[in-house]
C-alpha positions as CSV (number, residue, x, y, z in Angstrom):
1,X,1.5,20.3,1.5
2,X,-0.6,16.5,2.2
3,X,0.8,14.3,4.5
4,X,-0.1,10.2,4.2
5,X,-0.6,8.4,7.2
6,X,-0.4,4.8,7.5
7,X,-2.2,2.7,10.3
8,X,-3.0,-1.3,10.6
9,X,0.2,-3.0,10.9
10,X,0.9,-5.3,13.4
11,X,1.8,-8.9,14.2
12,X,-0.3,-11.5,12.2
13,X,0.3,-15.2,12.5
14,X,0.8,-17.4,9.0
15,X,-2.1,-17.6,7.3
16,X,-4.5,-15.1,8.7
17,X,-5.2,-11.9,7.4
18,X,-4.6,-8.1,8.2
19,X,-5.9,-4.6,6.7
20,X,-3.6,-1.4,6.2
21,X,-5.3,1.7,5.6
22,X,-3.5,4.8,4.3
23,X,-5.3,8.4,4.8
24,X,-4.8,11.9,4.3
25,X,-3.7,14.0,7.7
26,X,-6.4,16.5,6.8
27,X,-8.6,14.5,4.3
28,X,-7.9,16.3,0.9
29,X,-8.2,14.2,-1.4
30,X,-6.0,12.6,-3.8
31,X,-7.2,12.7,-7.6
32,X,-3.3,11.1,-8.4
33,X,-3.2,7.1,-8.7
34,X,-2.2,5.9,-5.4
35,X,-0.3,2.6,-3.9
36,X,1.1,0.3,-1.8
37,X,5.1,-0.8,-1.5
38,X,6.7,-3.1,1.2
39,X,10.3,-2.8,2.2
40,X,12.0,-6.1,4.1
41,X,15.1,-5.6,5.9
42,X,18.1,-5.5,3.6
43,X,15.8,-5.5,0.8
44,X,14.3,-2.5,-2.1
45,X,11.0,-1.3,-1.6
46,X,8.8,-3.8,-3.6
47,X,5.6,-2.7,-5.3
48,X,2.5,-4.4,-3.5
49,X,-0.5,-2.7,-5.2
50,X,-2.2,0.5,-6.7
51,X,-5.3,1.9,-7.7
52,X,-5.9,4.3,-9.6
53,X,-8.7,7.6,-9.1
54,X,-12.3,5.8,-8.5
55,X,-10.8,2.3,-8.3
56,X,-11.2,2.5,-12.2
57,X,-7.6,0.6,-12.5
58,X,-6.3,-1.7,-9.9
59,X,-2.9,-3.4,-9.9
60,X,-1.3,-6.3,-7.8
61,X,2.5,-7.0,-7.3
62,X,3.0,-11.0,-8.2
63,X,3.9,-11.7,-4.1
64,X,0.3,-10.7,-3.0
65,X,-1.8,-11.3,-6.0
66,X,-5.0,-13.7,-5.6
67,X,-4.4,-12.3,-2.0
68,X,-4.8,-8.9,-1.4
69,X,-7.4,-7.1,-2.0
70,X,-6.7,-2.7,-3.1
71,X,-9.4,-0.1,-2.5
72,X,-9.9,3.7,-2.4
73,X,-12.8,5.1,-0.8
74,X,-15.1,7.4,-2.4
75,X,-14.1,10.3,-0.7
76,X,-10.3,9.6,-2.2
77,X,-8.7,10.3,0.8
78,X,-8.2,6.9,1.7
79,X,-6.9,4.0,1.0
80,X,-6.5,0.7,2.0
81,X,-5.3,-2.9,1.4
82,X,-6.5,-6.1,2.5
83,X,-3.6,-9.2,2.2
84,X,-5.2,-12.7,3.0
85,X,-3.4,-16.3,3.4
86,X,0.1,-14.3,5.4
87,X,3.0,-15.8,5.0
88,X,6.7,-15.0,7.1
89,X,7.8,-13.7,4.0
90,X,4.8,-10.8,3.2
91,X,7.0,-9.3,7.2
92,X,8.2,-5.9,6.0
93,X,7.0,-2.2,6.6
94,X,4.5,-1.2,4.3
95,X,4.5,2.3,3.0
96,X,1.4,4.0,0.6
97,X,2.3,6.6,-1.4
98,X,0.9,8.8,-4.4
99,X,1.8,8.4,-7.5
100,X,3.4,11.7,-9.9
101,X,1.7,12.8,-12.6
102,X,2.4,10.9,-16.1
103,X,4.1,8.0,-14.1
104,X,5.7,5.6,-16.4
105,X,5.4,2.4,-14.5
106,X,3.4,1.4,-11.4
107,X,5.9,-1.0,-10.4
108,X,8.6,1.9,-10.0
109,X,9.0,3.5,-6.1
110,X,10.7,6.0,-8.1
111,X,7.3,7.3,-9.7
112,X,6.0,7.5,-6.2
113,X,6.4,11.6,-5.0
114,X,4.7,11.2,-1.9
115,X,4.8,9.0,1.0
116,X,3.7,8.3,4.5
117,X,5.7,7.3,7.4
118,X,5.5,3.2,6.8
119,X,3.6,0.6,9.1
120,X,5.7,-2.4,10.1
121,X,4.1,-5.5,9.6
122,X,5.6,-8.8,11.1
123,X,4.1,-12.5,10.4
124,X,5.1,-15.4,12.3
125,X,5.1,-18.7,11.5
């Protein structure tokens, strides 16, 4: 079973930027769509961004659209998420995931079949 490992979380200031990375633990390439969700305390898992194989299509959630970039590397075993202009409401645990084949909605966490362990992001004002 492939394992996803996130890194890059931590604390940041409002207006700053951060880069999150997610890689397969053993370097196994993933051909399915991959993406990021986040979950703030007391809330459900929210779609952040996703990219199809070879970055052919990229999707962004409303909360980060225009101030974030998602990208997959050429080896297809890593995906990164950059968020700029950080806001306190970006504070959450960020999870990367692999979508199931034939997913019906890029927005739905239920369409993700494999999750990483999550990485905490805290944005202070």
